[in-house]
C-alpha positions in Angstrom: -27.7 4.2 23.7 -28.6 7.0 21.1 -28.4 6.1 17.2 -25.1 8.0 16.7 -23.5 6.0 19.6 -24.6 2.8 18.0 -23.3 3.9 14.7 -19.9 5.0 16.3 -19.7 1.5 17.9 -20.4 -0.1 14.5 -17.8 1.9 13.0 -15.0 0.0 15.1 -16.6 -3.4 14.3 -16.7 -2.3 10.6 -12.9 -1.5 10.7 -12.0 -4.6 12.3 -13.7 -6.4 9.4 -11.8 -4.2 6.8 -8.5 -4.5 8.0 -8.3 -8.3 7.5 -8.6 -8.5 3.7 -5.9 -5.9 3.6 -3.7 -7.8 6.0 -3.9 -10.7 3.3 -3.3 -8.4 0.5 -0.2 -7.0 2.0 1.1 -10.5 2.9 0.8 -12.0 -0.5 2.3 -8.9 -2.4 5.5 -9.0 -0.2 5.7 -12.9 0.4 9.0 -12.9 -1.7 10.5 -9.8 -0.6 12.9 -11.1 2.1 13.7 -14.4 -0.1 14.2 -12.5 -3.4 17.7 -13.9 -3.5 15.9 -17.1 -4.9 15.7 -15.3 -8.3 19.1 -14.0 -8.5 20.1 -17.0 -10.7 17.6 -19.0 -12.9 19.2 -22.2 -11.7 18.4 -21.7 -8.0 15.0 -23.0 -8.4 13.0 -25.4 -10.2 10.9 -22.5 -11.1 13.7 -21.1 -13.3 13.0 -17.4 -12.7 15.8 -14.9 -12.8 16.1 -11.4 -11.3 14.5 -9.9 -14.5 11.7 -12.5 -14.4 10.9 -11.9 -10.8 11.0 -7.9 -11.3 8.6 -8.5 -14.2 6.2 -10.7 -12.1 6.4 -7.9 -9.4 5.4 -5.1 -11.9 2.5 -7.1 -13.0 0.7 -5.9 -9.8 0.5 -2.4 -11.3 -0.1 -3.2 -14.9 -4.1 -3.3 -15.2 -4.2 -0.5 -12.3 -2.2 1.9 -14.7 -4.1 1.1 -17.9 -7.6 2.3 -16.9 -8.5 -0.3 -14.2 -7.9 2.1 -11.2 -10.0 4.7 -12.8 -12.8 2.6 -13.7 -12.8 0.8 -10.2 -13.1 4.4 -8.6 -15.9 5.6 -10.8 -17.6 2.2 -9.9 -17.2 2.9 -6.3 -19.0 6.2 -6.7 -21.7 4.8 -8.9 -22.4 1.4 -7.4 -21.1 2.1 -3.9 -18.5 0.0 -1.7 -20.6 -2.9 -1.1 -21.1 -3.9 -4.6 -17.8 -2.6 -6.3 -15.8 -3.7 -3.3 -17.1 -7.2 -3.3 -16.4 -7.7 -7.2 -12.9 -6.6 -6.6 -12.1 -8.4 -3.4 -13.2 -11.5 -5.6 -10.7 -10.5 -8.2 -8.1 -10.2 -5.7 -8.7 -13.7 -4.4 -8.7 -15.1 -7.9 -5.4 -13.4 -9.1 -3.7 -14.9 -5.9 -5.0 -18.2 -6.8 -3.7 -18.0 -10.4 -0.3 -17.0 -9.1 -0.5 -20.1 -6.7 -1.4 -22.2 -9.4 1.6 -21.2 -11.6 4.2 -21.5 -8.8 3.0 -25.1 -8.3 2.7 -25.8 -11.9 6.4 -24.7 -12.5 6.1 -25.1 -16.4 7.7 -22.9 -19.0 4.6 -20.8 -19.1 4.7 -20.3 -15.2 6.3 -16.7 -15.5 3.5 -15.6 -17.7 0.7 -17.2 -16.0 2.0 -15.6 -12.6 2.4 -12.4 -14.3 -1.4 -12.6 -15.4 -2.5 -13.5 -11.8 -0.3 -10.7 -10.5 -2.1 -8.2 -12.8 -5.5 -9.4 -11.7 -4.6 -9.8 -8.0 -3.0 -6.0 -8.1 -6.2 -4.5 -9.7 -8.2 -6.3 -7.1 -6.2 -5.3 -4.1 -6.0 -1.7 -5.2 -9.6 -1.3 -5.8 -10.5 -3.2 -2.5 -8.0 -1.0 -0.6 -9.7 2.0 -2.2 -13.2 0.7 -1.1 -11.7 0.3 2.6 -10.3 3.8 2.5 -13.5 5.1 1.4 -15.8 3.1 3.7 -13.4 4.5 6.6 -14.0 8.0 5.5 -17.7 7.4 5.5 -18.1 5.6 8.8 -15.4 8.0 10.4 -16.4 11.2 9.0 -16.5 14.0 11.8 -14.6 11.9 14.0 -11.0 10.1 14.4 -10.6 9.7 10.7 -6.7 9.9 10.5 -6.4 7.7 13.6 -8.9 5.0 12.0 -7.1 5.2 8.7 -3.6 4.9 10.3 -5.0 1.9 12.3 -6.2 0.3 9.2 -2.7 0.9 7.6 -0.8 -0.5 10.7 -2.7 -3.6 10.5 -2.4 -4.1 6.8 1.4 -3.5 6.9 1.5 -6.1 9.8 0.8 -8.3 6.9 3.9 -7.3 5.2 6.1 -7.8 8.4 4.4 -11.5 8.8 5.5 -12.1 5.1 8.9 -10.7 5.7 9.6 -13.0 8.9 7.7 -16.0 7.8 9.0 -16.5 4.3 12.5 -17.2 5.4 11.1 -19.7 7.8 9.0 -21.3 5.1 11.9 -21.3 2.5 15.1 -22.1 4.5 18.1 -20.6 2.9 20.7 -23.4 1.8 24.0 -23.4 0.2 24.1 -25.3 -3.1 20.5 -26.2 -3.1 18.0 -26.1 -5.9 14.4 -25.2 -4.3 11.5 -27.1 -5.4 8.2 -26.0 -6.5 6.6 -26.9 -3.4 9.3 -25.0 -1.4 8.9 -22.0 -3.4 5.0 -21.9 -3.2 5.0 -22.4 0.5 4.6 -18.6 1.3 1.8 -18.3 -1.3 -0.3 -21.3 0.1 -0.3 -19.5 3.5 -1.4 -16.4 1.5 -4.4 -18.2 0.1 -5.4 -19.3 3.6 -5.4 -15.3 4.6 -7.3 -14.5 1.7 -10.1 -17.1 2.5 -10.4 -15.4 5.8 -10.4 -12.0 4.5 -13.1 -12.9 2.1 -15.3 -14.1 4.9 -14.9 -10.9 6.9 -15.6 -8.7 3.8 -18.9 -10.6 3.8 -19.4 -9.6 7.5 -18.6 -5.9 6.6 -21.2 -6.0 3.7 -23.9 -7.2 6.1 -23.1 -4.5 8.6 -22.6 -1.7 6.0 -26.1 -2.7 4.6 -27.8 -2.9 7.8 -26.2 -0.3 10.1 -25.1 2.3 7.7 -28.4 2.2 6.1 -30.3 2.7 9.4 -28.0 5.4 10.6 -28.4 7.4 7.2 -32.4 7.1 7.7 -32.1 8.1 11.2 -30.0 11.1 10.0 -27.3 10.4 12.5 -24.7 10.1 10.1 -25.2 12.9 7.9 -27.2 16.1 9.0 -25.6 19.2 7.4 -26.5 20.9 4.4 -22.9 20.4 3.1 -23.2 16.5 3.6 -26.6 16.6 1.8 -25.1 18.4 -1.3 -22.4 15.6 -1.4 -25.0 13.2 -2.2 -25.7 14.9 -5.6 -25.5 12.4 -8.4 -22.1 11.4 -9.8 -21.3 12.5 -13.2 -18.5 11.5 -15.5 -17.6 15.1 -16.0 -17.0 15.2 -12.2 -13.6 13.2 -13.1 -12.3 15.9 -15.4 -12.7 18.3 -12.4 -10.7 16.0 -10.4 -8.0 15.9 -13.0 -8.0 19.7 -13.2 -7.4 20.1 -9.4 -3.8 21.1 -8.7 -4.0 19.6 -5.1 -4.9 16.3 -6.7 -1.7 16.4 -8.7 0.7 17.4 -5.8 -0.8 14.6 -3.6 -0.5 12.1 -6.5 3.2 13.0 -7.2 3.9 13.0 -3.5 2.4 9.6 -3.3 4.2 7.9 -6.5 7.3 9.2 -5.5 7.3 8.4 -2.0 5.7 4.9 -2.1 7.9 3.9 -5.1 11.1 4.7 -2.9 9.7 2.1 -0.3 7.6 -0.7 -2.0 9.9 -1.0 -4.8 12.6 -1.3 -2.3 10.8 -3.8 -0.3 10.2 -6.1 -3.4 14.1 -6.5 -3.5 14.9 -5.9 0.0 17.0 -9.4 0.3 18.9 -8.8 -2.9 19.9 -5.3 -1.6 20.5 -5.7 2.2 22.3 -9.4 2.0 25.1 -8.2 0.0 25.3 -4.7 1.2 25.5 -5.6 4.8 26.9 -9.1 4.5 24.1 -10.6 6.4 22.0 -14.0 6.0 18.6 -13.9 4.5 17.1 -14.3 7.8 18.7 -11.4 9.4 17.7 -9.3 6.3 14.1 -10.5 6.7 14.0 -8.9 10.2 15.9 -5.8 9.2 13.3 -4.9 6.6 10.5 -6.0 8.8 11.2 -3.1 10.8 9.4 -1.2 8.3 5.9 -2.5 8.9 6.4 -3.5 12.6 7.3 0.6 13.1 4.1 1.3 11.5 1.9 -0.9 13.7 2.8 1.3 16.4 3.5 4.8 14.8 0.9 4.9 12.1 -2.0 5.0 14.6 -0.1 7.4 16.8 0.8 9.8 13.9 -2.9 9.6 13.0 -4.0 10.6 16.3 -1.5 13.6 15.9 -2.9 14.8 12.8 -6.5 14.3 14.3 -5.8 16.4 17.3 -2.8 18.8 16.3 -3.1 19.4 12.5 -0.2 20.6 10.4 -0.5 17.5 8.0 1.6 19.1 5.4 4.5 19.5 7.8 4.4 15.9 8.9 4.4 14.9 5.1 7.6 17.0 4.5 9.3 15.4 7.8 8.4 12.1 6.6 9.8 12.5 3.3 13.0 13.9 4.6 13.4 10.8 7.0 13.0 8.4 3.8 15.7 10.4 2.2 18.2 10.1 5.1 17.3 6.3 5.3 18.2 5.6 1.5 21.2 7.9 1.7 22.4 5.6 4.2 21.6 2.5 2.3 23.5 3.9 -0.7 26.6 5.3 1.2 27.2 3.8 4.7 30.2 1.7 5.2 29.8 -1.7 3.3 29.3 -4.7 5.5 28.2 -2.9 8.7 24.5 -4.0 9.8 24.3 -1.2 12.1 23.6 1.2 9.3 21.1 -1.0 7.8 19.1 -1.0 11.1 19.5 2.7 11.4 18.1 3.4 7.8 15.2 1.1 8.5 14.3 3.0 11.7 14.4 6.4 9.6 12.4 4.8 6.8 9.9 3.3 9.4 9.2 6.9 10.8 8.8 8.0 7.3 6.5 5.3 6.1 4.4 6.0 9.2 4.5 10.0 8.9 3.7 10.6 5.2 0.6 8.2 4.7 -0.9 9.2 8.2 -1.2 12.8 6.9 -1.5 12.1 3.2 -4.8 10.1 3.0 -6.8 12.1 5.4 -6.1 15.2 3.2 -7.7 13.7 0.1 -11.4 14.2 1.6 -10.3 17.7 2.1 -9.8 18.7 -1.6 -12.8 17.1 -3.2 -16.5 16.7 -2.5 -17.7 13.4 -1.1 -19.4 12.3 -4.4 -16.0 12.0 -6.2 -14.1 10.8 -3.2 -14.0 7.1 -4.5 -12.8 8.3 -7.8 -10.3 10.6 -6.3 -8.7 7.9 -4.2 -8.5 5.6 -7.2 -6.9 8.3 -9.3 -4.3 8.8 -6.7 -3.7 5.1 -6.6 -3.6 5.0 -10.4 -0.5 7.6 -10.4 1.0 5.6 -7.7 0.8 2.6 -9.6 2.3 4.1 -12.7 5.3 4.8 -10.8 5.3 1.4 -9.1 4.9 -0.3 -12.6 8.2 1.5 -13.8 10.4 1.4 -10.6 9.9 -2.3 -9.8 10.9 -3.4 -13.5 13.8 -0.9 -13.4 14.9 -2.3 -10.1 14.9 -5.7 -11.3 17.0 -4.8 -14.5 19.4 -3.1 -12.5 20.0 -5.7 -10.1 19.9 -8.3 -12.8 22.5 -6.3 -15.1 25.2 -6.1 -12.1 25.4 -8.4 -9.1 28.3 -6.4 -7.8 27.1 -2.8 -8.3 23.6 -3.5 -8.6 22.4 -2.6 -4.9 24.4 0.6 -4.9 22.8 1.7 -8.2 19.5 1.0 -7.1 19.7 2.8 -4.1 20.9 5.9 -6.1 17.7 5.7 -7.9 15.6 5.4 -4.7 17.6 8.5 -3.1 16.7 10.3 -6.1 13.0 9.7 -5.6 13.1 10.8 -2.2 14.7 14.2 -3.0 11.8 14.6 -5.5 9.2 13.6 -2.9 10.7 16.3 -0.4 10.5 19.1 -3.2 6.7 18.2 -3.9 5.8 18.0 -0.1 7.1 21.5 0.2 5.2 22.7 -2.7 2.0 21.1 -1.2 2.7 22.7 2.3 3.1 26.1 0.4 -0.4 25.4 -1.1 -1.9 24.8 2.2 -0.7 28.2 3.7 -1.7 30.1 0.6 -5.2 28.4 0.7 -6.1 28.0 4.5 -9.9 27.6 3.6 -9.0 23.8 2.4 -8.2 23.2 6.1 -5.3 21.1 5.2 -3.3 21.8 8.3 -6.3 22.0 10.6 -7.2 19.2 13.3 -9.8 16.8 12.5 -13.0 17.2 14.5 -13.8 14.7 17.2 
């Protein structure tokens, strides 16, 4: 077997190691989504959090990311590489999750503050770890099925969300007139820490593979042989960041990312509090309903990734995905009250959109910037995304906390508006692709 075939075989083993830390991250981030009704009233749990407190906790994920953490992490990725930087931030992700678990089990008056701090650390670690994973996939699958590999990684990671949405209601049984103990409330986080430990082990395996196989392939010249790729190995300089920030295509992708993801990720955080009163269903049914989102991406994200690799037209798929999300949130806002069918139909549309847009968006990033700033660019896109998530998670919690009766409708109006804006930005990006065909945004990836 020649060196290139060895490298390609190792790439799939690398991918298998990379998906587990992301699975754990997605699970931990969404462990309360389908049981967010626990925080409708502070008297429901010994923990004593209400909807506003839970919204504050959830928004903590993005705080350090927004205030410089993501940009610094992206620069470190390009300066130090994924092995050193990724290991640092995977460690922070696990440490932050441990702090959240400690706060949940402690249950003192300071629990919300400590959990908030833990969520900030966990969020920064998760985002840079995710950027390191994406950067690694771009490296290992360059010139090959990159969109498929990214879609497959995203699908398995979102399976962690599905696992959380389905498992949490089973771990914390919905009971009328019951005050949930600290131990009951913390059960999902305990499972999450077990997943984190497994992810940490497999990250170490990836580091060893990347150090051995990746370095050998580079030495053999099998991974990069063209003059263009040699150019990408130029030394990274801080002024390169300014070039990225001056790139109009970066801002279009960043805006699409923040608008689209905010309409889905912020929604998931409060899915139980929205779907249960909106369609008059129990918590377990709401968990299964919203779990259609990540379950659908397990199947469709890799398939849409293959579509982008083989057929191209990535910007067109972004537009279609944004339109599907708009239809979904319009149904959640305006469909007849108390009819679960409309909720399930909305999740079908949202699931397709949640698969289509990322499958085309993330493989577009390496096409608009050189490799030497790829880690920084991925981080900056995530920075813009987290700026929106920080705001919209907090606003969602405030809206739901202010009105138990009309809160679900009002928050869905906000999500619908975000989807309208994401459709407009996607159309602008498609126009840019047609005006600048040299970027190859709508061309198939090589295989």
